[in-house]
C-alpha positions as CSV (number, residue, x, y, z in Angstrom):
1,M,27.4,24.8,14.9
2,K,23.7,25.5,14.1
3,E,21.7,22.2,15.2
4,K,19.7,22.9,12.1
5,K,21.1,21.5,8.8
6,M,20.4,24.4,6.3
7,R,19.0,22.1,3.6
8,S,16.3,22.6,1.6
9,M,12.7,21.2,2.7
10,M,12.1,21.2,-0.9
11,H,11.3,17.3,-0.9
12,E,8.7,15.3,-1.4
13,F,7.4,12.5,-3.9
14,L,6.5,10.9,-6.4
15,V,9.1,10.9,-9.0
16,L,8.6,7.8,-11.2
17,G,11.7,7.7,-13.8
18,C,9.7,5.0,-15.9
19,V,12.3,3.5,-18.7
20,L,10.8,0.6,-20.8
21,L,13.8,-0.7,-22.1
22,G,14.5,-2.9,-25.5
23,I,12.2,-0.7,-27.4
24,L,14.4,2.1,-28.0
25,G,13.3,3.6,-31.1
26,N,14.5,7.5,-32.3
27,V,14.5,9.6,-29.7
28,S,11.6,12.3,-30.2
29,A,9.9,15.0,-28.1
30,G,7.1,13.9,-25.9
31,I,3.9,15.5,-23.5
32,T,4.6,17.9,-21.0
33,S,1.5,18.0,-18.8
34,S,0.0,21.4,-18.3
35,F,-0.6,20.8,-14.5
36,V,1.3,22.7,-11.7
37,R,1.2,21.8,-8.4
38,S,-0.7,24.3,-6.1
39,E,2.1,24.1,-3.1
40,F,5.6,23.2,-3.4
41,P,7.8,22.6,-1.2
42,A,4.9,20.6,1.1
43,V,4.3,21.2,4.8
44,D,5.0,18.2,7.1
45,M,2.3,17.1,9.0
46,P,2.6,18.1,13.1
47,L,4.3,15.4,15.4
48,D,-0.1,15.7,17.0
49,H,-1.3,14.9,13.9
50,E,-3.5,11.8,14.3
51,V,-1.9,9.6,11.4
52,F,1.3,9.4,14.5
53,A,-0.5,8.6,17.2
54,I,1.2,6.0,19.6
55,P,-1.0,2.6,20.0
56,S,-2.7,2.2,23.2
57,G,-1.8,0.4,26.0
58,Y,1.8,-0.1,28.1
59,N,5.0,-1.0,25.2
60,A,2.3,-1.7,22.8
61,P,3.8,-2.7,19.4
62,Q,4.4,0.0,17.0
63,Q,5.8,0.9,13.5
64,V,4.1,-2.3,12.2
65,H,5.6,-2.8,8.9
66,I,6.2,-6.4,6.8
67,T,8.3,-7.2,3.7
68,Q,9.1,-10.3,1.7
69,G,11.6,-13.1,3.6
70,D,12.4,-15.1,0.9
71,Y,13.4,-15.1,-2.8
72,D,10.0,-16.5,-3.6
73,G,7.3,-15.6,-1.6
74,K,6.7,-17.9,1.0
75,A,7.9,-16.1,3.7
76,V,7.6,-12.7,5.2
77,I,9.8,-10.6,7.7
78,I,7.9,-8.7,10.6
79,I,9.3,-6.0,12.2
80,W,7.9,-3.6,15.5
81,V,9.0,-1.4,17.7
82,T,8.5,-1.3,21.5
83,P,8.9,1.8,23.1
84,S,9.9,0.7,26.8
85,E,11.4,-2.7,27.0
86,P,12.1,-5.4,25.0
87,G,8.6,-7.9,25.7
88,P,7.9,-10.4,23.8
89,N,9.8,-11.5,20.5
90,I,7.2,-13.7,19.3
91,V,4.6,-13.4,16.4
92,K,1.3,-15.7,16.8
93,Y,-0.2,-16.3,12.9
94,G,-2.8,-18.8,11.3
95,T,-5.1,-18.6,8.7
96,S,-8.1,-17.8,10.8
97,E,-8.6,-14.4,12.5
98,N,-8.3,-14.8,16.6
99,K,-7.0,-18.6,15.7
100,Y,-3.6,-18.5,16.3
101,D,-1.8,-21.8,15.3
102,Y,1.5,-21.3,15.2
103,T,4.4,-19.1,16.7
104,A,7.9,-17.6,15.0
105,Q,10.4,-16.6,17.1
106,G,12.2,-13.3,16.6
107,S,15.9,-12.7,16.0
108,K,17.7,-10.8,18.6
109,V,16.1,-7.9,19.5
110,K,18.6,-4.6,18.6
111,N,18.3,-0.9,19.8
112,Y,20.8,1.8,18.8
113,T,22.1,5.5,19.3
114,F,21.8,8.4,17.0
115,Y,23.2,11.7,17.8
116,N,21.1,12.4,20.9
117,Y,18.6,10.0,20.2
118,K,18.1,6.6,21.4
119,S,15.9,4.0,19.6
120,G,12.9,2.2,20.8
121,F,13.2,-1.9,21.0
122,I,13.1,-3.1,17.5
123,H,12.2,-6.8,16.8
124,T,12.6,-8.4,13.6
125,C,10.7,-12.0,12.8
126,L,11.2,-14.2,9.6
127,V,7.6,-16.2,9.5
128,K,8.4,-18.7,6.7
129,D,7.4,-21.9,4.8
130,L,3.9,-20.0,3.9
131,E,1.3,-21.1,1.9
132,Y,0.4,-19.2,-1.5
133,D,-2.3,-17.0,-2.1
134,T,-3.3,-17.6,1.7
135,K,-4.8,-14.7,4.1
136,Y,-2.5,-15.3,7.1
137,Y,-3.9,-13.3,10.4
138,Y,-1.1,-12.3,13.2
139,E,-0.6,-10.9,16.7
140,I,2.2,-9.4,18.6
141,G,2.8,-7.8,21.7
142,E,0.9,-9.5,25.2
143,G,-2.3,-8.8,27.4
144,D,-4.1,-5.7,26.9
145,S,-1.1,-4.3,24.7
146,A,-1.5,-7.0,22.0
147,R,-2.2,-5.7,18.7
148,S,-3.3,-8.2,15.4
149,F,-3.0,-7.8,12.1
150,W,-3.3,-9.9,8.6
151,F,-1.4,-10.1,5.3
152,K,-1.9,-11.9,2.1
153,T,0.7,-13.9,0.6
154,P,1.4,-13.9,-3.5
155,P,0.4,-16.4,-6.0
156,K,2.8,-19.2,-6.4
157,I,5.2,-18.4,-9.0
158,D,3.7,-18.9,-12.5
159,P,4.2,-16.9,-15.9
160,N,0.7,-16.2,-16.1
161,A,-0.4,-15.3,-12.0
162,Y,-2.0,-12.0,-12.5
163,Y,-0.7,-9.8,-9.6
164,K,-1.2,-5.3,-9.1
165,F,1.6,-4.1,-7.8
166,G,2.0,-0.2,-6.2
167,I,4.6,2.0,-7.0
168,I,5.7,4.9,-4.4
169,G,8.8,6.6,-3.6
170,D,10.3,9.9,-1.9
171,L,7.6,9.7,0.8
172,G,8.3,11.9,3.4
173,Q,5.6,12.9,6.4
174,T,3.7,15.5,4.4
175,F,0.2,16.1,3.9
176,N,0.6,15.2,0.4
177,S,2.3,12.0,1.7
178,L,-1.2,11.4,3.6
179,S,-2.8,12.1,0.4
180,T,-0.7,10.0,-1.9
181,L,-0.7,6.9,0.5
182,E,-4.7,7.1,1.4
183,H,-4.9,7.5,-2.4
184,Y,-2.6,4.3,-3.0
185,I,-4.3,2.0,-0.3
186,E,-7.8,2.5,-2.0
187,S,-6.0,1.4,-5.1
188,G,-6.5,-2.4,-4.7
189,A,-2.6,-3.3,-5.2
190,E,-1.3,-5.8,-3.3
191,A,2.5,-5.2,-2.6
192,V,4.6,-1.9,-3.1
193,L,7.8,-1.4,-5.4
194,F,9.3,1.4,-3.1
195,V,11.8,3.5,-4.8
196,G,14.1,4.9,-1.7
197,D,13.5,7.8,0.3
198,L,11.7,6.7,3.3
199,S,11.4,9.4,6.4
200,Y,13.2,12.5,5.4
201,S,14.0,12.2,8.8
202,D,17.0,14.0,7.4
203,E,15.3,17.1,6.6
204,H,14.7,17.9,10.4
205,E,16.8,19.0,12.9
206,Y,19.4,16.5,14.2
207,S,17.5,16.6,17.6
208,E,14.3,15.3,15.9
209,N,15.8,12.6,13.3
210,G,15.6,9.5,15.5
211,E,12.1,10.5,16.3
212,R,10.6,11.2,12.9
213,W,11.7,7.8,11.9
214,D,9.2,7.0,14.3
215,S,6.7,9.1,13.5
216,F,7.1,7.9,9.5
217,G,6.9,4.5,10.9
218,R,3.5,5.2,13.1
219,F,2.2,6.9,9.6
220,V,2.7,4.0,7.1
221,E,1.8,1.7,9.6
222,R,-2.1,1.9,8.1
223,N,-0.8,0.1,5.1
224,L,2.6,-1.8,5.9
225,A,1.3,-3.9,8.5
226,Y,-1.2,-5.7,6.1
227,Q,0.8,-5.8,2.8
228,P,4.7,-5.9,2.1
229,W,6.2,-2.9,0.4
230,L,10.0,-4.1,-1.3
231,W,12.2,-0.9,-0.9
232,I,15.3,0.7,-1.4
233,V,17.5,3.1,-0.3
234,G,17.5,6.5,-1.6
235,N,19.9,9.1,-0.8
236,H,17.8,10.7,2.4
237,E,18.7,7.4,3.9
238,V,22.4,7.6,4.0
239,E,22.5,10.3,6.9
240,Y,26.2,10.8,6.6
241,L,26.8,13.4,9.6
242,P,30.3,13.9,10.3
243,E,29.8,17.0,12.1
244,I,27.8,15.0,14.8
245,N,30.1,12.1,14.6
246,E,27.4,10.0,12.7
247,V,30.0,8.4,10.2
248,E,28.2,4.8,9.4
249,P,26.1,5.2,6.0
250,F,22.5,3.9,6.2
251,K,22.6,3.7,10.0
252,Q,19.1,4.0,10.8
253,Y,17.8,2.7,8.0
254,L,19.5,-0.7,8.4
255,Y,18.6,-1.0,11.7
256,R,14.8,-0.7,10.7
257,Y,14.3,-2.0,7.0
258,P,15.8,-5.6,6.8
259,T,15.3,-7.3,3.5
260,P,16.1,-11.1,2.2
261,Y,19.5,-10.0,0.6
262,A,20.7,-13.3,1.8
263,A,18.0,-15.5,-0.4
264,S,19.5,-13.8,-3.8
265,E,23.2,-14.7,-2.8
266,S,23.6,-11.0,-2.3
267,S,26.5,-9.5,0.7
268,S,24.2,-6.5,0.9
269,P,20.9,-5.4,2.1
270,L,21.1,-2.6,-0.2
271,W,20.7,-4.8,-3.2
272,Y,19.0,-7.8,-3.6
273,A,16.4,-9.2,-6.1
274,V,12.7,-11.6,-5.1
275,R,10.7,-13.8,-7.1
276,R,7.0,-12.5,-7.1
277,A,4.1,-14.0,-9.2
278,S,5.1,-13.7,-12.5
279,A,7.8,-10.9,-11.4
280,H,11.4,-11.3,-11.2
281,I,12.5,-8.0,-8.9
282,I,16.2,-6.7,-9.2
283,F,17.0,-3.6,-6.4
284,L,20.0,-1.8,-6.4
285,S,21.5,1.2,-4.5
286,S,22.2,4.2,-5.9
287,Y,24.5,5.3,-3.3
288,S,26.6,1.9,-3.1
289,P,29.5,0.9,-5.4
290,Y,28.7,-0.4,-8.7
291,V,31.4,-0.4,-10.8
292,K,33.3,-3.4,-12.4
293,Y,34.6,-6.0,-10.3
294,T,32.7,-4.0,-7.0
295,P,30.0,-6.7,-4.9
296,Q,27.1,-5.2,-6.5
297,Y,28.2,-5.3,-10.0
298,E,29.3,-9.2,-9.6
299,W,26.1,-9.7,-7.8
300,L,23.9,-8.2,-10.6
301,L,25.6,-10.2,-13.6
302,A,25.5,-13.4,-11.5
303,E,21.6,-12.5,-10.8
304,F,20.6,-11.5,-14.4
305,K,22.0,-14.9,-15.3
306,K,19.7,-16.8,-12.9
307,V,16.3,-15.0,-14.5
308,D,14.1,-17.6,-16.2
309,R,11.6,-15.7,-18.0
310,K,9.7,-19.2,-18.7
311,K,9.0,-19.0,-15.1
312,T,9.0,-15.0,-14.1
313,P,8.6,-13.6,-17.4
314,W,8.3,-9.9,-16.1
315,L,12.1,-8.5,-15.1
316,F,11.7,-5.3,-13.5
317,V,15.1,-2.8,-12.0
318,L,14.5,-0.9,-9.4
319,M,17.0,2.3,-8.1
320,H,17.0,5.6,-6.8
321,S,18.5,7.7,-9.1
322,P,16.9,7.9,-12.6
323,L,19.0,6.8,-15.7
324,Y,17.6,9.3,-17.7
325,N,15.5,12.6,-16.5
326,S,14.8,16.0,-18.4
327,N,14.4,17.9,-15.7
328,S,17.1,20.5,-13.9
329,A,17.0,18.4,-10.7
330,H,19.3,15.9,-10.6
331,Y,20.1,16.0,-14.3
332,M,22.4,13.5,-15.4
333,E,23.3,12.2,-11.9
334,A,23.0,8.5,-12.4
335,E,25.4,9.0,-15.8
336,S,27.8,6.7,-14.4
337,M,25.0,3.8,-13.4
338,R,23.4,3.9,-16.7
339,V,27.1,3.6,-18.5
340,V,27.6,0.8,-16.2
341,F,24.2,-1.4,-16.7
342,E,22.6,0.4,-19.6
343,S,23.6,-2.4,-21.4
344,W,23.0,-5.1,-19.3
345,F,19.4,-3.9,-19.3
346,V,18.9,-4.2,-23.1
347,K,20.6,-7.6,-23.3
348,Y,18.7,-9.4,-21.1
349,K,15.2,-7.8,-21.8
350,V,14.5,-5.7,-18.9
351,D,10.9,-4.9,-19.1
352,L,10.7,-1.9,-16.4
353,V,13.0,0.3,-14.8
354,L,11.8,2.5,-11.7
355,A,13.5,5.3,-9.9
356,G,12.6,8.3,-8.1
357,H,14.6,10.9,-6.3
358,V,13.4,13.9,-8.9
359,H,10.2,15.2,-7.7
360,A,8.5,14.9,-10.6
361,Y,6.7,12.4,-12.8
362,E,8.5,11.0,-16.2
363,R,7.9,8.3,-18.5
364,S,10.5,7.6,-21.9
365,P,11.8,6.4,-23.7
366,D,10.6,8.8,-26.3
367,Y,12.2,11.1,-24.5
368,S,10.5,11.9,-22.9
369,A,7.3,10.3,-23.5
370,F,5.1,12.3,-20.8
371,R,6.3,14.5,-18.0
372,E,4.6,16.3,-14.8
373,A,5.8,18.3,-11.9
374,S,3.2,16.5,-10.0
375,Y,3.1,13.7,-6.9
376,G,1.2,10.7,-6.6
377,H,1.7,7.2,-7.0
378,S,1.3,4.3,-9.7
379,T,0.3,1.0,-9.9
380,L,1.7,-2.0,-12.1
381,E,-1.1,-4.4,-13.2
382,I,0.2,-7.8,-14.5
383,M,-2.3,-9.2,-16.7
384,N,-0.5,-12.4,-18.3
385,K,3.1,-13.3,-19.3
386,T,2.1,-11.0,-22.2
387,H,0.8,-7.5,-21.2
388,A,0.7,-5.6,-18.2
389,F,-1.0,-1.9,-17.5
390,Y,0.5,0.7,-16.1
391,H,-1.5,4.0,-14.1
392,W,-0.2,7.2,-12.9
393,N,-2.6,8.8,-10.4
394,R,-1.3,12.2,-9.6
395,N,-2.8,14.2,-6.2
396,D,-4.4,17.1,-6.9
397,D,-5.6,19.4,-3.9
398,G,-6.5,16.4,-2.3
399,K,-8.3,13.6,-5.3
400,K,-6.6,10.9,-7.3
401,V,-6.7,12.1,-11.1
402,E,-5.3,9.6,-13.4
403,T,-3.1,11.1,-16.1
404,D,-1.1,9.0,-17.7
405,S,-1.4,4.9,-18.5
406,F,-0.1,2.7,-21.0
407,V,0.0,-1.1,-22.0
408,L,3.3,-2.5,-21.4
409,Y,4.1,-5.7,-23.2
410,N,6.5,-8.2,-22.4
411,Q,10.0,-7.7,-23.9
412,Y,10.6,-11.5,-23.8
413,W,7.7,-12.7,-25.0
């Protein structure tokens, strides 16, 4: 058996399959951009690139990343890895820099094996009962190896709360990935809605698979240690590889990227919901059962009934595989999910459905309203309960170029 998997290296990001529901009218042709990206497939950054640098100090925490830790935005989950031994499993935090008045104890430290790889020690700590709209400083590790970061909590749940999200997916570890992340950081957005496919470790040789999860964690730490990303799984997180006796789907993802699924009464970390500022956001798994009577189906129906548009007027749904896609790649791949869920999206007046997977940008309805074979990121700026601004920014030879934008009108109000 060849160790190197015979898979296409044609991964890259970002697809944003963006479906606006509740305003589906007559189907008509839209705009196809004349832009042609200059390099495809994208080239992975070498492991000795500075973005993958290991922090100095013995057993220094690395791969620090945070996500929302509860239903309403008053908690964060902080995750980090220590390479040599477990070390301290606490987070010190407070509202003044270098002054930590509080501590939070992490859950049990874990590690795992995958093929011939053994992970470092993975720490997960829930920091809860935070104040809204507050900047917190935190420290992990000890002595000369201690590292400090900060994050800001969202505004309280309010129908007119202003908030700016970034939208990224299918990121990987290429030079284009770096360009997209740097452009996103400049956007001023406060949290990322990530539509699946994180590290693309499965595109590498089996012996490098786990190492590429580590390098990805160090790469995105520059942003992800300071603001939450709210993620879902993509096909590259599945990693079902019976040829090397790895038959537990999502194994590495589940060790490394927790979600606050229990807060929304989900039975699985692969689908969940949160409320943040003026938005109710639902995260679905394209690669878990979702037909009638399955746990994801039953949970989603119950979650829709919990949505209160008077408190959170904006309703978004994330999935990896887009319901609509005019590209040949992955064409109609999510048709079965569309058949199961689309009528619910219309019934409950979902404002926006965000997806990835196709490695090209597309917006519908008005099939297709705008399409462009480009990489990049989006921002979604909620102004109040009735209006939001959406922008698509492509990577054009390392430059950020805004190529699509529109005003989003709330479907409920």
